[in-house]
C-alpha positions as a Markdown table, in Angstrom:
| # | Residue | x | y | z |
|---|---|---|---|---|
| 1 | Met | 0.2 | -18.7 | 7.5 |
| 2 | Ala | -3.5 | -19.8 | 7.8 |
| 3 | Leu | -4.6 | -16.6 | 6.0 |
| 4 | Val | -2.4 | -17.1 | 2.9 |
| 5 | Val | -3.3 | -20.8 | 2.4 |
| 6 | Ala | -7.0 | -20.0 | 2.9 |
| 7 | Leu | -7.2 | -17.2 | 0.4 |
| 8 | Ala | -4.8 | -18.5 | -2.3 |
| 9 | Pro | -7.4 | -20.7 | -4.1 |
| 10 | Gly | -9.8 | -17.8 | -4.0 |
| 11 | Leu | -7.3 | -15.6 | -5.8 |
| 12 | Val | -7.0 | -18.2 | -8.6 |
| 13 | Gly | -10.7 | -18.4 | -8.9 |
| 14 | Leu | -10.9 | -14.6 | -9.1 |
| 15 | Val | -8.4 | -14.5 | -11.9 |
| 16 | Arg | -10.3 | -17.2 | -13.8 |
| 17 | Lys | -13.6 | -15.4 | -13.3 |
| 18 | Val | -12.3 | -12.0 | -14.5 |
| 19 | Lys | -10.7 | -13.7 | -17.6 |
| 20 | Ala | -14.0 | -15.4 | -18.4 |
| 21 | Arg | -16.0 | -12.2 | -18.0 |
| 22 | Leu | -13.5 | -10.3 | -20.2 |
| 23 | Leu | -14.0 | -13.0 | -22.8 |
| 24 | Arg | -17.8 | -12.5 | -22.5 |
| 25 | Lys | -18.3 | -15.9 | -20.8 |
| 26 | Arg | -20.0 | -16.7 | -17.6 |
| 27 | Gly | -17.1 | -18.6 | -16.1 |
| 28 | Ala | -16.9 | -20.9 | -13.1 |
| 29 | Pro | -17.6 | -19.4 | -9.6 |
| 30 | Val | -14.8 | -17.8 | -7.7 |
| 31 | Leu | -15.0 | -20.5 | -5.1 |
| 32 | Gln | -14.6 | -23.3 | -7.7 |
| 33 | Pro | -10.9 | -24.0 | -6.8 |
| 34 | Tyr | -11.9 | -24.9 | -3.3 |
| 35 | Ala | -14.3 | -27.5 | -4.5 |
| 36 | Thr | -11.7 | -28.8 | -6.9 |
| 37 | Leu | -9.1 | -29.2 | -4.2 |
| 38 | Leu | -11.7 | -30.9 | -1.9 |
| 39 | Arg | -12.6 | -33.3 | -4.7 |
| 40 | Leu | -9.0 | -34.1 | -5.4 |
| 41 | Met | -8.3 | -34.8 | -1.7 |
| 42 | Arg | -11.1 | -37.4 | -1.7 |
| 43 | Lys | -9.9 | -39.2 | -4.9 |
| 44 | Glu | -7.6 | -42.2 | -4.9 |
| 45 | Val | -3.9 | -41.6 | -5.7 |
| 46 | Val | -2.8 | -43.5 | -8.9 |
| 47 | Leu | 0.9 | -44.1 | -9.1 |
| 48 | Ala | 3.0 | -45.4 | -11.9 |
| 49 | Glu | 4.6 | -48.8 | -11.4 |
| 50 | Asn | 8.2 | -47.4 | -11.7 |
| 51 | Ala | 7.5 | -44.3 | -9.5 |
| 52 | Ser | 10.0 | -44.0 | -6.6 |
| 53 | Trp | 9.6 | -42.7 | -3.1 |
| 54 | Leu | 10.7 | -39.2 | -4.4 |
| 55 | Phe | 7.6 | -39.0 | -6.6 |
| 56 | Arg | 5.4 | -39.5 | -3.5 |
| 57 | Val | 7.3 | -37.0 | -1.3 |
| 58 | Val | 7.7 | -34.2 | -3.7 |
| 59 | Pro | 4.1 | -32.7 | -3.6 |
| 60 | Tyr | 4.5 | -32.2 | 0.2 |
| 61 | Leu | 7.9 | -30.7 | -0.1 |
| 62 | Val | 6.8 | -28.3 | -2.8 |
| 63 | Phe | 3.7 | -27.3 | -0.8 |
| 64 | Ala | 5.6 | -26.9 | 2.4 |
| 65 | Ser | 8.4 | -24.7 | 0.9 |
| 66 | Thr | 6.0 | -22.5 | -1.0 |
| 67 | Trp | 3.7 | -22.1 | 2.0 |
| 68 | Val | 6.5 | -21.0 | 4.2 |
| 69 | Ala | 7.8 | -18.6 | 1.6 |
| 70 | Ala | 4.3 | -17.1 | 1.1 |
| 71 | Ala | 3.8 | -16.7 | 4.8 |
| 72 | Leu | 7.1 | -14.9 | 5.2 |
| 73 | Val | 6.0 | -12.0 | 3.0 |
| 74 | Pro | 4.7 | -9.1 | 5.1 |
| 75 | Thr | 1.2 | -9.1 | 3.7 |
| 76 | Phe | -0.7 | -6.8 | 6.1 |
| 77 | Ala | 1.8 | -6.0 | 8.8 |
| 78 | Thr | 5.6 | -5.6 | 9.3 |
| 79 | Asp | 5.8 | -7.2 | 12.7 |
| 80 | Leu | 4.5 | -10.6 | 12.1 |
| 81 | Gln | 5.6 | -13.6 | 14.2 |
| 82 | Phe | 8.4 | -14.7 | 11.8 |
| 83 | Ser | 9.2 | -11.3 | 10.2 |
| 84 | Trp | 12.8 | -11.6 | 11.5 |
| 85 | Ser | 13.3 | -14.5 | 9.1 |
| 86 | Ala | 11.5 | -12.9 | 6.1 |
| 87 | Asp | 14.7 | -12.4 | 4.1 |
| 88 | Leu | 14.4 | -12.0 | 0.3 |
| 89 | Ile | 17.3 | -14.3 | -0.4 |
| 90 | Ala | 15.7 | -17.0 | 1.9 |
| 91 | Ile | 12.4 | -16.7 | -0.1 |
| 92 | Val | 14.3 | -17.1 | -3.4 |
| 93 | Ala | 16.0 | -20.2 | -1.9 |
| 94 | Leu | 12.7 | -21.7 | -0.8 |
| 95 | Leu | 11.2 | -21.2 | -4.2 |
| 96 | Gly | 14.3 | -22.7 | -5.8 |
| 97 | Phe | 14.1 | -25.7 | -3.4 |
| 98 | Gly | 10.5 | -26.5 | -4.6 |
| 99 | Arg | 11.4 | -26.0 | -8.3 |
| 100 | Phe | 14.3 | -28.4 | -8.0 |
| 101 | Phe | 12.3 | -31.2 | -6.5 |
| 102 | Leu | 9.4 | -30.7 | -8.8 |
| 103 | Ala | 11.7 | -31.0 | -11.8 |
| 104 | Leu | 13.1 | -34.2 | -10.4 |
| 105 | Ala | 9.6 | -35.6 | -9.9 |
| 106 | Gly | 8.8 | -34.7 | -13.6 |
| 107 | Met | 11.7 | -36.9 | -14.7 |
| 108 | Asp | 11.1 | -39.7 | -12.1 |
| 109 | Val | 8.5 | -41.7 | -13.9 |
| 110 | Gly | 10.3 | -41.5 | -17.2 |
| 111 | Thr | 7.6 | -40.1 | -19.5 |
| 112 | Ser | 8.5 | -37.8 | -22.4 |
| 113 | Phe | 6.1 | -35.1 | -21.2 |
| 114 | Gly | 7.8 | -35.0 | -17.8 |
| 115 | Gly | 11.2 | -34.7 | -19.3 |
| 116 | Ile | 10.1 | -31.9 | -21.6 |
| 117 | Gly | 8.5 | -30.0 | -18.8 |
| 118 | Ser | 11.5 | -30.4 | -16.4 |
| 119 | Ser | 14.0 | -29.2 | -19.1 |
| 120 | Arg | 11.9 | -26.2 | -19.9 |
| 121 | Glu | 11.4 | -25.4 | -16.2 |
| 122 | Met | 15.2 | -25.4 | -15.7 |
| 123 | Leu | 15.7 | -23.3 | -18.8 |
| 124 | Ile | 13.3 | -20.7 | -17.3 |
| 125 | Ala | 14.9 | -20.9 | -13.9 |
| 126 | Thr | 18.4 | -20.3 | -15.4 |
| 127 | Leu | 17.4 | -16.7 | -16.2 |
| 128 | Ala | 14.6 | -16.1 | -13.7 |
| 129 | Glu | 16.6 | -16.8 | -10.5 |
| 130 | Pro | 19.5 | -14.4 | -11.4 |
| 131 | Ala | 17.0 | -11.8 | -12.3 |
| 132 | Met | 15.3 | -12.3 | -9.0 |
| 133 | Leu | 18.6 | -12.0 | -7.1 |
| 134 | Leu | 19.5 | -8.8 | -8.9 |
| 135 | Ile | 16.0 | -7.4 | -8.0 |
| 136 | Val | 16.8 | -8.3 | -4.4 |
| 137 | Phe | 20.2 | -6.5 | -4.6 |
| 138 | Ala | 18.5 | -3.4 | -6.1 |
| 139 | Leu | 16.0 | -3.3 | -3.3 |
| 140 | Ser | 18.6 | -3.9 | -0.6 |
| 141 | Leu | 20.7 | -1.0 | -1.9 |
| 142 | Val | 17.8 | 1.3 | -1.3 |
| 143 | Ala | 16.6 | -0.1 | 2.0 |
| 144 | Gly | 20.0 | -1.1 | 3.4 |
| 145 | Ser | 18.7 | -4.6 | 4.2 |
| 146 | Thr | 17.4 | -7.8 | 2.5 |
| 147 | Gln | 14.8 | -8.2 | 5.3 |
| 148 | Leu | 11.4 | -7.8 | 3.8 |
| 149 | Ser | 9.9 | -5.8 | 6.7 |
| 150 | Asp | 12.8 | -3.3 | 6.6 |
| 151 | Val | 12.5 | -3.0 | 2.8 |
| 152 | Ala | 8.8 | -2.3 | 3.0 |
| 153 | His | 9.3 | 0.2 | 5.8 |
| 154 | Ala | 12.1 | 2.0 | 3.9 |
| 155 | Leu | 10.3 | 2.2 | 0.6 |
| 156 | Ala | 7.2 | 3.6 | 2.3 |
| 157 | Gln | 9.2 | 6.7 | 3.4 |
| 158 | Pro | 8.5 | 9.8 | 1.3 |
| 159 | Val | 12.3 | 10.4 | 0.9 |
| 160 | Val | 12.5 | 7.5 | -1.5 |
| 161 | Gly | 10.1 | 9.0 | -4.0 |
| 162 | Leu | 10.0 | 7.8 | -7.6 |
| 163 | Arg | 13.2 | 6.2 | -8.9 |
| 164 | Val | 14.2 | 4.9 | -12.3 |
| 165 | Ser | 16.0 | 1.9 | -10.7 |
| 166 | Leu | 12.9 | 0.9 | -8.7 |
| 167 | Gly | 10.7 | 1.1 | -11.8 |
| 168 | Met | 13.1 | -1.2 | -13.6 |
| 169 | Ala | 13.1 | -3.6 | -10.7 |
| 170 | Leu | 9.3 | -3.5 | -10.7 |
| 171 | Val | 9.0 | -4.4 | -14.4 |
| 172 | Ala | 11.6 | -7.1 | -14.0 |
| 173 | Leu | 9.7 | -8.6 | -11.0 |
| 174 | Val | 6.5 | -8.6 | -13.0 |
| 175 | Ile | 8.2 | -10.6 | -15.8 |
| 176 | Val | 9.8 | -13.0 | -13.3 |
| 177 | Ala | 6.4 | -13.5 | -11.6 |
| 178 | Leu | 4.7 | -14.3 | -15.0 |
| 179 | Ala | 7.5 | -16.9 | -15.7 |
| 180 | Glu | 7.5 | -18.4 | -12.2 |
| 181 | Asn | 3.7 | -18.8 | -12.1 |
| 182 | Ala | 3.6 | -20.3 | -15.7 |
| 183 | Arg | 1.2 | -17.6 | -16.9 |
| 184 | Ile | 0.8 | -16.1 | -20.3 |
| 185 | Pro | 2.9 | -15.3 | -22.3 |
| 186 | Val | 5.4 | -17.8 | -20.9 |
| 187 | Asp | 2.9 | -20.6 | -20.4 |
| 188 | Asn | -0.8 | -21.1 | -20.5 |
| 189 | Pro | -2.2 | -22.8 | -17.4 |
| 190 | Ala | -5.5 | -23.6 | -19.1 |
| 191 | Thr | -4.1 | -25.9 | -21.8 |
| 192 | His | -2.4 | -29.2 | -22.0 |
| 193 | Leu | -0.7 | -28.9 | -25.4 |
| 194 | Glu | 2.5 | -30.8 | -25.4 |
| 195 | Leu | 4.2 | -28.2 | -27.6 |
| 196 | Thr | 3.6 | -25.4 | -25.1 |
| 197 | Met | 3.1 | -26.7 | -21.6 |
| 198 | Val | 5.8 | -26.3 | -19.0 |
| 199 | His | 4.4 | -26.7 | -15.5 |
| 200 | Glu | 1.5 | -29.0 | -16.5 |
| 201 | Ala | 3.9 | -31.4 | -18.2 |
| 202 | Met | 5.8 | -32.0 | -14.9 |
| 203 | Val | 2.6 | -32.7 | -12.9 |
| 204 | Leu | 0.8 | -34.7 | -15.6 |
| 205 | Glu | 1.3 | -38.0 | -13.8 |
| 206 | Tyr | 0.0 | -36.8 | -10.4 |
| 207 | Ser | -3.5 | -37.4 | -9.1 |
| 208 | Gly | -5.6 | -37.3 | -5.9 |
| 209 | Arg | -4.2 | -35.6 | -2.9 |
| 210 | His | -0.7 | -35.3 | -4.5 |
| 211 | Leu | -2.2 | -33.2 | -7.3 |
| 212 | Ala | -4.2 | -31.2 | -4.7 |
| 213 | Met | -0.9 | -30.3 | -2.9 |
| 214 | Ile | 0.7 | -29.2 | -6.1 |
| 215 | Glu | -2.3 | -27.1 | -7.2 |
| 216 | Leu | -2.5 | -25.5 | -3.8 |
| 217 | Ala | 1.3 | -24.7 | -4.0 |
| 218 | Ser | 0.8 | -23.1 | -7.4 |
| 219 | Ala | -1.9 | -20.9 | -6.0 |
| 220 | Leu | 0.3 | -20.0 | -3.0 |
| 221 | Lys | 3.1 | -19.0 | -5.4 |
| 222 | Leu | 0.8 | -16.6 | -7.2 |
| 223 | Met | -0.3 | -15.2 | -3.9 |
| 224 | Leu | 3.4 | -14.8 | -2.9 |
| 225 | Tyr | 4.4 | -12.8 | -5.9 |
| 226 | Leu | 1.3 | -10.5 | -5.8 |
| 227 | Ser | 1.9 | -10.0 | -2.1 |
| 228 | Leu | 5.5 | -9.3 | -2.7 |
| 229 | Ile | 4.8 | -6.6 | -5.3 |
| 230 | Ala | 2.1 | -5.1 | -3.1 |
| 231 | Ser | 4.3 | -5.0 | 0.1 |
| 232 | Val | 7.5 | -3.8 | -1.6 |
| 233 | Phe | 6.3 | -1.4 | -4.3 |
| 234 | Leu | 2.9 | -0.5 | -2.8 |
| 235 | Pro | 3.7 | -0.6 | 1.0 |
| 236 | Trp | 0.9 | 1.7 | 2.0 |
| 237 | Gly | -1.4 | 0.6 | 4.8 |
| 238 | Leu | 1.0 | -2.0 | 6.4 |
| 239 | Ala | 0.4 | -2.1 | 10.2 |
| 240 | Gly | 3.5 | -1.2 | 12.1 |
| 241 | Pro | 4.9 | -2.6 | 15.3 |
| 242 | Asp | 2.9 | 0.0 | 17.4 |
| 243 | Gly | -0.3 | -0.5 | 15.4 |
| 244 | Gly | -3.3 | -1.7 | 17.3 |
| 245 | Leu | -6.2 | -3.9 | 16.2 |
| 246 | Val | -7.7 | -1.2 | 14.0 |
| 247 | Ala | -4.4 | -0.8 | 12.1 |
| 248 | Val | -4.2 | -4.6 | 11.6 |
| 249 | Val | -7.8 | -4.9 | 10.4 |
| 250 | Ala | -7.2 | -1.9 | 8.0 |
| 251 | Gly | -4.0 | -3.5 | 6.8 |
| 252 | Ile | -5.8 | -6.8 | 6.1 |
| 253 | Gly | -8.5 | -5.0 | 4.2 |
| 254 | Leu | -6.1 | -2.9 | 2.1 |
| 255 | Trp | -4.0 | -6.0 | 1.4 |
| 256 | Leu | -7.1 | -7.8 | 0.1 |
| 257 | Val | -7.9 | -4.9 | -2.2 |
| 258 | Lys | -4.3 | -4.9 | -3.5 |
| 259 | Ile | -4.4 | -8.7 | -4.2 |
| 260 | Ala | -7.8 | -8.4 | -5.9 |
| 261 | Ala | -6.6 | -5.6 | -8.1 |
| 262 | Gly | -3.5 | -7.5 | -8.9 |
| 263 | Gly | -5.5 | -10.5 | -9.9 |
| 264 | Ala | -7.8 | -8.4 | -12.1 |
| 265 | Leu | -4.8 | -6.8 | -13.8 |
| 266 | Leu | -3.2 | -10.2 | -14.4 |
| 267 | Ala | -6.4 | -11.5 | -16.0 |
| 268 | Ala | -6.7 | -8.4 | -18.2 |
| 269 | Phe | -3.1 | -8.8 | -19.3 |
| 270 | Glu | -3.5 | -12.5 | -20.2 |
| 271 | Val | -6.6 | -11.8 | -22.2 |
| 272 | Ser | -4.9 | -9.0 | -24.2 |
| 273 | Ile | -1.7 | -10.9 | -25.1 |
| 274 | Ala | -0.9 | -14.2 | -26.9 |
| 275 | Lys | 1.2 | -17.2 | -25.8 |
| 276 | Met | 4.8 | -16.8 | -26.7 |
| 277 | Arg | 6.9 | -19.5 | -28.4 |
| 278 | Val | 9.0 | -21.5 | -26.0 |
| 279 | Phe | 12.2 | -20.5 | -27.7 |
| 280 | Arg | 11.4 | -16.8 | -27.3 |
| 281 | Val | 10.9 | -17.1 | -23.5 |
| 282 | Pro | 14.7 | -16.6 | -22.8 |
| 283 | Asn | 14.5 | -13.3 | -24.7 |
| 284 | Leu | 11.7 | -12.1 | -22.3 |
| 285 | Leu | 13.6 | -13.2 | -19.2 |
| 286 | Gly | 16.7 | -11.7 | -20.6 |
| 287 | Ile | 14.9 | -8.3 | -20.6 |
| 288 | Ala | 14.1 | -8.9 | -16.9 |
| 289 | Leu | 17.7 | -9.8 | -16.2 |
| 290 | Met | 19.0 | -6.7 | -18.0 |
| 291 | Leu | 16.5 | -4.4 | -16.3 |
| 292 | Ala | 17.4 | -5.7 | -12.9 |
| 293 | Leu | 21.1 | -5.3 | -13.7 |
| 294 | Leu | 20.7 | -1.8 | -15.0 |
| 295 | Gly | 18.6 | -0.8 | -11.9 |
| 296 | Thr | 21.4 | -2.2 | -9.6 |
| 297 | Ile | 24.1 | -0.3 | -11.6 |
| 298 | Leu | 22.1 | 2.9 | -11.4 |
| 299 | Leu | 21.9 | 2.6 | -7.7 |
| 300 | Phe | 25.7 | 2.1 | -7.5 |
| 301 | Val | 26.4 | 5.1 | -9.7 |
| 302 | Ser | 23.9 | 7.4 | -8.1 |
| 303 | Arg | 21.8 | 6.7 | -5.1 |
| 304 | Ser | 19.3 | 9.3 | -6.1 |
| 305 | Leu | 18.2 | 7.3 | -9.2 |
C-alpha cells in the first residue's frame, strides 16, 4: 500500500515529462507532482458557503477507496498480504464507490460546471462499468476465478497462449482505462475548457488538502489501471508464494519497468491523437463494450479462442 501511494505521483510526472519531450518542450521535472501535492497540503481550504458536510468528506472517501483498490492489484507478487481479497469485482465496486461520491460532490455546491462534469461522468460510467464487468467475466472464464492472483497465475501459463478473446479484452480494458482516467481522447487533463472538461469540472471548487487528496486519488487510479494491465496481460516476473527476497526484488524491478513503459506509451498515444467530442465518447465506449462482449461469447462458444 505504501509503494503504490509513493510512486503514483511519479508516474503522473513521467507521463507529463514524456509528453513534453515528444512536443519538443523541456517540461516540468518528473518529481513536480510531489511538490504540487506538498504545496496543496500546506494551503488553506476554501469552501463555498452552501457546501455541505458531504463536500468536505468526499475527498477522503475517494482517496481511501482508490488507494485500497490500487493496493489490491498484484503489482509485483501474487502472495501479498491482502491478495485473498483482491477480487476483480470488488475492485470495480471500489472504483464505482469513489465515482458515485465524486459526482455527488460536483453537484453539492450547485455550480453549473459541477453539474456538467457530474452528468458527463455518469454518462461515461454507464458504458464503462458494464464493459469492465464483461472484461472481468472474460478473464474469469479463462482463469476459472475472479481473484486477481489466480487470474495472473493462470494467464502466465504457456497453455493459455495467444487468444482472440484476450486480445479483445485487452483493447476494451485500454479504452476503459482512458475513459476512467479522463485521458485523451475522452478528456484532456491539462485543460479547463468548460466545453470539454469532465473530471476537472467536478473538482473545480476544491482547494488545499481536499484538492491534494483528489489529485493523489487520480494518480492512484492511473497506477491501478497500468498495474492491472501489466499483472493480467503481462504477468511475467511476478513473485510466487515460494519466491524469496531475490524474486520479490526482481518482481518490483520488472513491475517498475512495465509501469514506466506503460506511462511512456500513454504519453505517445496522447500526443498522436486529438481530443474527441463529448457526444462521440459513447461510441468509443460502445466499442469497448462490444469487444468485451464478443470476447466473452467467444470463450463460451470455444474455450480455445
